[in-house]
C-alpha positions in Angstrom: 23.1 67.3 -14.6 23.9 69.2 -11.4 25.8 72.5 -11.1 27.9 73.3 -8.5 30.3 76.9 -9.6 33.2 75.4 -11.2 32.2 72.5 -11.5 29.5 70.4 -13.7 29.0 67.0 -13.4 26.6 64.6 -15.1 25.0 61.4 -14.3 27.1 60.0 -16.1 29.7 61.0 -17.5 29.5 62.4 -22.1 31.9 60.4 -23.8 33.4 62.8 -25.9 36.1 63.1 -28.9 38.5 65.6 -29.5 41.3 66.7 -32.2 44.4 68.5 -32.3 46.1 69.1 -36.2 49.2 69.5 -36.4 51.8 70.1 -39.1 54.8 68.4 -41.2 56.7 68.3 -44.4 57.6 65.9 -45.9 59.7 64.4 -49.2 58.3 61.1 -51.2 58.5 59.1 -54.2 55.9 56.6 -55.6 57.7 53.2 -56.3 57.0 49.8 -56.2 60.6 48.1 -57.4 58.9 44.5 -58.3 57.0 46.6 -61.2 59.1 48.6 -64.6 59.9 51.6 -64.9 57.0 52.6 -67.2 54.2 50.5 -65.0 55.4 53.1 -61.7 55.1 56.1 -64.5 51.6 55.1 -65.5 50.0 53.9 -61.8 52.5 56.6 -60.3 52.7 59.0 -62.4 54.6 62.8 -61.5 54.7 61.0 -58.2 56.9 58.2 -58.9 59.5 62.1 -60.1 63.1 59.4 -59.0 64.3 62.9 -57.5 61.3 62.3 -55.1 58.6 65.1 -54.6 57.3 67.0 -50.7 53.8 67.4 -48.9 53.0 69.3 -46.7 51.1 67.4 -44.6 47.8 68.1 -42.5 47.6 66.0 -39.3 44.2 65.4 -36.7 44.8 63.4 -34.2 41.5 62.4 -32.7 41.3 61.1 -28.8 38.1 60.2 -27.0 37.2 59.9 -23.6 35.0 60.4 -20.9 34.5 64.3 -19.8 37.4 64.5 -16.1 34.6 66.4 -14.1 37.3 68.3 -11.9 39.2 70.2 -14.8 35.8 69.9 -18.0 38.7 67.8 -20.2 38.7 64.2 -22.5 42.9 65.1 -22.7 44.8 67.2 -22.9 45.3 69.3 -26.3 49.0 70.7 -25.4 49.3 67.5 -24.2 48.4 65.5 -27.2 50.7 68.0 -29.1 53.1 67.3 -27.2 53.3 63.3 -27.6 52.8 63.8 -31.2 55.3 65.6 -31.8 57.6 63.7 -29.9 56.0 60.7 -31.3 55.5 61.3 -34.6 56.2 65.5 -35.7 60.5 64.7 -35.6 60.2 60.8 -36.6 58.9 62.3 -40.0 58.9 66.6 -40.4 61.7 67.8 -43.6 62.3 63.7 -43.4 62.7 61.8 -47.4 60.4 59.0 -46.5 61.8 56.6 -48.3 64.9 57.1 -47.3 65.2 58.7 -43.4 62.1 56.7 -42.0 62.2 53.0 -42.0 59.2 51.3 -41.3 58.7 52.6 -45.3 62.0 50.9 -46.3 59.7 47.6 -48.0 56.3 49.8 -47.7 55.3 52.1 -50.7 54.9 55.7 -48.9 51.3 56.8 -49.5 49.2 58.5 -47.1 47.4 55.3 -47.4 50.3 53.6 -45.9 52.0 56.5 -43.7 48.2 56.7 -42.0 48.5 53.5 -40.7 52.4 54.1 -39.7 51.3 57.2 -38.0 48.9 55.8 -36.2 51.2 52.9 -34.7 53.2 55.0 -33.4 50.4 56.6 -31.2 48.9 54.1 -30.2 48.5 53.7 -26.4 50.9 56.4 -26.7 48.3 59.2 -25.7 45.6 60.5 -22.7 42.7 58.5 -23.4 41.5 56.6 -25.9 43.2 57.4 -30.5 39.6 57.3 -31.9 40.9 58.6 -35.5 43.8 60.1 -37.5 43.4 62.5 -40.6 46.0 63.2 -43.3 45.6 66.2 -45.4 48.0 65.3 -48.5 47.6 68.3 -50.3 44.5 70.7 -50.1 42.3 68.3 -51.8 44.0 65.7 -50.9 43.0 63.3 -47.3 43.5 60.1 -46.0 41.4 58.8 -43.2 41.6 56.3 -40.2 40.6 54.5 -37.4 42.4 51.3 -36.3 42.8 48.7 -36.7 
C-alpha cells in the first residue's frame, strides 16, 4: 500500500462489498388458485386472509467492486439508494402486490418470490456488481438471494 495525501493505492485494488438498506411497505395475500380454500388456509394460515395483510419490508442491497483509488468508494451509496428507489421502491411501496404489481399476476407474492423479482428489477442498473439482496419481511423473518 502506498500512502499519498488524500490517496491510498494498493498493489491491486481490493474487492469490497458495500450495502445500502431501504424500506418499503406493501400488502399481499398468499394464495394459490389451483388449491382449495381449505388447502390454502392450511398452508398459508393468516397470510391467506382474503382481505390481504401488510409488511414493513427492509431491503438490503449489496454491490461488489474494486475500491476506486480516487474516491475510495466501491459505489456511491447515495447513488445506489437513488437507483433502488427508482427501480424498486417506487414500483412496490404502498402497493398491493397481488393487485398492483404485474410481476405477481401469476406468481404467489411470497418473500422468496419477491426477492427474485427485486433482483431482476435491479440487475444491470447499479454501479458495481449486484452481489446480494436481503429482504426482511418481519424483524424475525428474512430471505437472502445471491442471484442465478
